[in-house]
C-alpha positions as CSV (number, residue, x, y, z in Angstrom):
1,M,-35.3,-28.2,23.1
2,R,-35.5,-24.3,22.1
3,R,-32.6,-23.4,24.0
4,K,-30.6,-26.3,22.2
5,T,-31.7,-25.3,18.7
6,A,-30.7,-21.8,19.3
7,R,-27.0,-22.4,20.9
8,F,-26.6,-24.9,17.7
9,A,-27.5,-22.0,15.9
10,V,-25.4,-19.5,17.1
11,S,-23.0,-21.9,17.0
12,A,-23.1,-23.2,13.8
13,A,-23.2,-19.1,12.4
14,T,-19.9,-18.4,14.7
15,V,-18.5,-21.3,12.8
16,A,-19.7,-20.0,9.5
17,G,-18.4,-16.5,10.1
18,L,-15.0,-18.0,10.5
19,V,-15.1,-20.0,7.7
20,M,-15.5,-17.6,5.8
21,T,-12.7,-14.7,7.4
22,A,-10.6,-18.1,6.8
23,A,-11.7,-18.0,3.1
24,T,-11.8,-14.4,2.2
25,S,-7.8,-14.4,4.0
26,A,-6.9,-16.8,2.0
27,D,-7.8,-15.5,-1.2
28,A,-6.4,-12.0,-0.3
29,S,-2.8,-11.4,-2.7
30,V,-0.4,-8.9,-3.7
31,L,1.4,-10.3,-7.0
32,L,5.0,-8.1,-7.6
33,G,6.4,-7.8,-11.0
34,I,3.0,-8.6,-13.1
35,G,4.2,-7.5,-16.7
36,Q,3.5,-5.2,-19.4
37,G,0.3,-4.2,-20.4
38,A,-3.3,-3.3,-19.1
39,G,-4.1,-7.0,-19.9
40,A,-1.2,-7.8,-17.0
41,C,-3.6,-6.9,-14.5
42,P,-6.1,-10.1,-13.2
43,G,-9.6,-10.5,-12.7
44,S,-10.4,-8.9,-9.5
45,H,-7.7,-7.3,-8.9
46,V,-5.9,-3.4,-9.2
47,C,-2.9,-2.9,-10.4
48,L,-0.3,-0.4,-10.6
49,W,2.7,0.8,-12.7
50,S,5.8,2.9,-12.7
51,E,5.4,4.3,-16.3
52,N,3.0,6.0,-18.4
53,D,0.7,3.1,-20.4
54,F,1.1,-0.1,-18.2
55,V,4.9,-0.3,-18.4
56,G,7.0,-1.2,-15.2
57,A,10.7,0.0,-14.3
58,T,12.4,-2.2,-16.1
59,S,16.0,-1.7,-14.1
60,G,16.5,0.1,-10.6
61,S,15.3,-0.9,-7.0
62,K,11.6,-0.3,-7.3
63,F,8.8,-2.7,-8.4
64,G,8.0,-1.8,-12.1
65,A,4.3,-3.5,-11.1
66,I,2.0,-5.0,-8.9
67,A,-1.8,-6.5,-8.6
68,S,-3.7,-6.3,-5.3
69,N,-7.1,-7.9,-3.9
70,Q,-7.2,-6.3,-0.8
71,N,-6.4,-2.6,0.2
72,V,-2.5,-2.0,0.6
73,G,-2.1,1.3,3.3
74,D,1.7,1.4,2.8
75,L,3.1,0.6,-0.7
76,G,6.4,0.9,0.2
77,K,7.0,-1.9,2.4
78,L,5.9,-4.2,-0.6
79,Q,9.3,-6.1,-0.7
80,R,10.9,-8.8,-2.0
81,D,13.5,-10.7,-0.3
82,G,16.8,-10.5,-1.5
83,A,18.2,-8.2,-4.1
84,L,16.1,-5.7,-6.6
85,W,12.3,-4.6,-5.6
86,T,11.7,-2.4,-2.5
87,G,8.2,-0.7,-3.2
88,M,5.9,1.0,-5.0
89,Q,6.0,4.4,-2.9
90,D,5.5,7.6,-4.8
91,I,6.2,6.2,-8.5
92,T,2.8,4.8,-9.7
93,S,1.9,6.4,-13.0
94,S,-0.9,4.2,-14.5
95,V,-3.7,1.9,-13.2
96,V,-6.3,-0.3,-14.1
97,N,-9.1,-1.2,-11.8
98,N,-10.7,-4.6,-12.6
99,T,-13.1,-5.3,-9.8
100,G,-16.7,-4.5,-9.7
101,N,-16.1,-1.7,-7.2
102,A,-14.7,2.5,-7.2
103,I,-10.8,2.5,-6.1
104,C,-9.4,5.7,-3.8
105,F,-5.3,6.1,-4.1
106,Y,-4.1,8.3,-2.0
107,E,-1.1,10.8,-1.3
108,H,-0.2,9.2,2.0
109,N,0.2,5.9,3.6
110,N,-2.7,4.6,5.5
111,Y,-5.3,6.3,3.3
112,G,-4.4,10.2,4.0
113,G,-3.7,12.8,1.9
114,L,-5.4,14.0,-1.5
115,Q,-7.7,11.2,-3.0
116,F,-7.9,9.9,-6.3
117,R,-10.7,7.7,-6.9
118,I,-11.4,5.5,-10.1
119,G,-14.8,3.2,-10.7
120,P,-14.9,-0.2,-11.8
121,W,-13.6,-1.7,-14.7
122,E,-11.6,1.9,-15.3
123,K,-7.5,2.0,-16.7
124,W,-5.4,5.1,-16.6
125,P,-2.7,5.0,-19.0
126,S,-1.4,8.0,-17.5
127,V,-3.1,9.3,-13.8
128,P,-3.2,12.7,-13.9
129,S,-0.4,14.8,-13.2
130,W,-1.6,16.0,-9.7
131,I,-1.1,12.9,-8.5
132,N,1.4,11.0,-10.5
133,D,4.7,9.8,-8.0
134,R,2.4,10.5,-5.1
135,I,0.4,7.3,-4.5
136,S,1.5,5.7,-1.4
137,S,-2.0,3.7,-0.3
138,F,-5.0,2.6,-2.0
139,K,-8.6,0.9,-1.4
140,Y,-11.9,0.1,-1.4
141,C,-14.0,3.1,-1.5
């Protein structure tokens, strides 16, 4: 009887782990073109804009702004099918962290190079000049 109970407990834990993984994956999102202003950043997301003061580009081939609730290892790979947007690689000038965690922004893809760290709930209308237009990836840190 103990073996059956132990196997059931292990099986139940495995199923619970799979359900938690699926729920986490389903909740992950990257939103493209979120709009202007720090208030456009959804709760539980990190937001980046191409211009100072939480303004996105209004013309051109780049995103104006994005929001994500997951790590992004290559901002250049975010793209829209078709016409206008190709990514946020090396164009970020302002950021909002609407999460309860610190966020680290990196100069290179896959979290390499210079690092700029901001705390939970911070808003930066202008990132420091040494990282302005150089952010290529970010993650929770």
